[in-house]
VOBA-1610 file (N, C-alpha, C; in pm, whole numbers, padded with zeros to 5 digits, always signed):
BEGIN
Met+10354-15456+05248Met+10495-15455+05278Met+10527-15329+05356Lys+10593-15348+05468Lys+10631-15235+05550Lys+10756-15169+05494Arg+10753-15040+05484Arg+10866-14965+05430Arg+10961-14928+05543Arg+11091-14936+05515Arg+11191-14896+05612Arg+11208-14745+05608Ser+11249-14692+05721Ser+11276-14550+05729Ser+11404-14517+05654Pro+11402-14411+05571Pro+11525-14375+05500Pro+11632-14320+05593Ser+11596-14293+05720Ser+11694-14238+05813Ser+11771-14344+05889Thr+11752-14472+05854Thr+11825-14578+05920Thr+11974-14554+05898Pro+12053-14532+06006Pro+12190-14485+05989Pro+12283-14580+05914Thr+12270-14711+05932Thr+12366-14803+05869Thr+12297-14896+05770Ala+12185-14856+05718Ala+12105-14944+05631Ala+12179-14982+05504Ser+12256-14894+05448Ser+12318-14924+05319Ser+12445-15009+05331Thr+12510-15012+05445Thr+12635-15084+05459Thr+12622-15232+05427Pro+12531-15308+05491Pro+12520-15450+05456Pro+12474-15472+05312Ile+12387-15387+05263Ile+12337-15401+05127Ile+12449-15378+05028Thr+12529-15276+05052Thr+12640-15246+04962Thr+12741-15360+04960Ser+12772-15415+05075Ser+12869-15524+05078Ser+12812-15650+05013Thr+12683-15675+05027Thr+12619-15789+04961Thr+12622-15771+04810Arg+12597-15650+04764Arg+12600-15623+04620Arg+12739-15644+04563Thr+12844-15624+04644Thr+12980-15647+04599Thr+13003-15796+04574Cys+12945-15880+04662Cys+12962-16025+04649Cys+12877-16082+04536Ser+12760-16024+04515Ser+12666-16076+04415Ser+12602-15959+04340Pro+12678-15889+04256Pro+12628-15768+04193Pro+12511-15789+04097Asn+12495-15910+04046Asn+12385-15937+03954Asn+12272-16015+04017Gly+12278-16037+04146Gly+12178-16118+04214Gly+12045-16047+04230Ile+11940-16125+04238Ile+11806-16069+04252Ile+11786-16001+04387Asp+11830-16067+04495Asp+11806-16010+04628Asp+11884-15882+04652Pro+12016-15879+04628Pro+12089-15754+04655Pro+12037-15637+04572Asn+12003-15662+04447Asn+11952-15552+04364Asn+11815-15506+04409Tyr+11730-15598+04452Tyr+11597-15559+04502Tyr+11610-15475+04628Phe+11687-15524+04725Phe+11697-15452+04852Phe+11769-15318+04836Tyr+11867-15311+04747Tyr+11934-15185+04721Tyr+11838-15087+04652Ala+11760-15136+04559Ala+11660-15053+04492Ala+11558-15000+04592Asp+11516-15085+04685Asp+11420-15044+04788Asp+11479-14932+04873Leu+11606-14946+04910Leu+11674-14842+04987Leu+11682-14712+04907Leu+11722-14722+04780Leu+11731-14603+04696Leu+11595-14535+04681Ala+11490-14614+04665Ala+11355-14557+04653Ala+11317-14485+04782Asp+11349-14545+04896Asp+11320-14480+05024Asp+11393-14348+05038Gln+11510-14338+04976Gln+11590-14216+04981Gln+11555-14117+04872Gly+11459-14154+04786Gly+11413-14063+04681Gly+11491-14071+04552Asp+11580-14167+04539Asp+11659-14183+04416Asp+11588-14284+04325Tyr+11478-14239+04266Tyr+11389-14327+04191Tyr+11452-14378+04061Val+11533-14298+03998Val+11595-14339+03871Val+11689-14457+03895His+11778-14445+03992His+11871-14555+04019His+11799-14675+04079Ala+11694-14649+04156Ala+11614-14760+04210Ala+11555-14841+04094Ala+11500-14773+03996Ala+11442-14843+03880Ala+11548-14922+03805Asp+11669-14866+03793Asp+11778-14937+03725Asp+11810-15068+03798His+11816-15063+03930His+11849-15183+04007His+11732-15283+04007Leu+11611-15233+03999Leu+11497-15325+03988Leu+11502-15400+03855Lys+11541-15332+03750Lys+11555-15399+03620Lys+11666-15502+03623Arg+11775-15471+03694Arg+11882-15570+03711Arg+11832-15691+03788Ala+11750-15667+03889Ala+11694-15777+03969Ala+11607-15866+03881Leu+11526-15805+03795Leu+11441-15885+03707Leu+11523-15966+03607Ala+11639-15916+03571Ala+11725-15986+03475Ala+11821-16085+03541Ala+11816-16093+03672Ala+11909-16181+03745Ala+11889-16327+03705Pro+11998-16401+03698Pro+11986-16543+03663Pro+11914-16621+03774Ala+11845-16724+03735Ala+11774-16810+03831Ala+11876-16881+03919Arg+11837-16903+04044Arg+11924-16975+04137Arg+11872-17117+04152Pro+11956-17214+04125Pro+11913-17354+04138Pro+11864-17383+04280Gly+11748-17447+04288Gly+11690-17481+04416Gly+11617-17367+04484Arg+11615-17249+04423Arg+11551-17131+04483Arg+11441-17076+04392Glu+11387-17163+04308Glu+11289-17119+04208Glu+11167-17052+04272Asp+11114-17111+04380Asp+10996-17053+04445Asp+11029-16918+04508Ala+11144-16911+04574Ala+11185-16784+04635Ala+11207-16677+04529Asp+11271-16716+04419Asp+11295-16620+04311Asp+11165-16572+04248Ala+11070-16661+04233Ala+10941-16622+04174Ala+10871-16519+04263Gly+10875-16543+04393Gly+10815-16448+04487Gly+10886-16315+04486Arg+11019-16320+04482Arg+11097-16195+04480Arg+11072-16120+04351Arg+11060-16191+04238Arg+11032-16122+04110Arg+10898-16048+04117Gln+10801-16105+04186Gln+10673-16036+04203Gln+10691-15908+04284Glu+10771-15916+04390Glu+10798-15797+04472Glu+10872-15691+04391Val+10969-15735+04312Val+11045-15643+04227Val+10951-15572+04129Gln+10866-15650+04063Gln+10775-15592+03965Gln+10675-15496+04031Gln+10628-15530+04150Gln+10535-15442+04221Gln+10601-15308+04255Leu+10725-15314+04303Leu+10794-15189+04336Leu+10822-15108+04210Leu+10864-15174+04104Leu+10890-15104+03979Leu+10763-15040+03925Asp+10652-15112+03928Asp+10524-15056+03883Asp+10484-14936+03968Ser+10505-14947+04098Ser+10472-14837+04188Ser+10556-14714+04158Leu+10686-14733+04136Leu+10773-14620+04102Leu+10730-14555+03971Arg+10698-14638+03873Arg+10654-14584+03743Arg+10524-14506+03757Gln+10435-14556+03841Gln+10307-14488+03859Gln+10324-14355+03933Lys+10405-14355+04038Lys+10419-14235+04121Lys+10522-14136+04069His+10623-14186+03997His+10735-14101+03957His+10770-14120+03810Gly+10670-14147+03730Gly+10691-14174+03588Gly+10762-14062+03515Asp+10737-13936+03559Asp+10801-13824+03495Asp+10954-13830+03509Gln+11003-13880+03621Gln+11148-13890+03645Gln+11206-14014+03574Leu+11121-14110+03544Leu+11167-14235+03485Leu+11142-14243+03335Ala+11093-14137+03277Ala+11062-14137+03134Ala+11184-14179+03052Gly+11162-14272+02962Gly+11268-14319+02874Gly+11356-14426+02936Arg+11318-14475+03053Arg+11398-14580+03121Arg+11324-14709+03118
//
């Protein structure tokens, strides 16, 4: 998976507005967590990854959700491995 540059000037605007429309959705929480991780905010990134994992299933999107859950878990595992000291107790 290619990582986006944290210096993308307007990267958070579409993600933030999407999260407003679907604050508990798997996709908005995953992409927002990815952005936060790129910016070094590992604690909040992990929080949003956990929200993504807890997101309700979307009817007709079971395959897409299963794939996204794998991506969410991979990023969360990576954050725990690299930044476990900052995520202790979370």
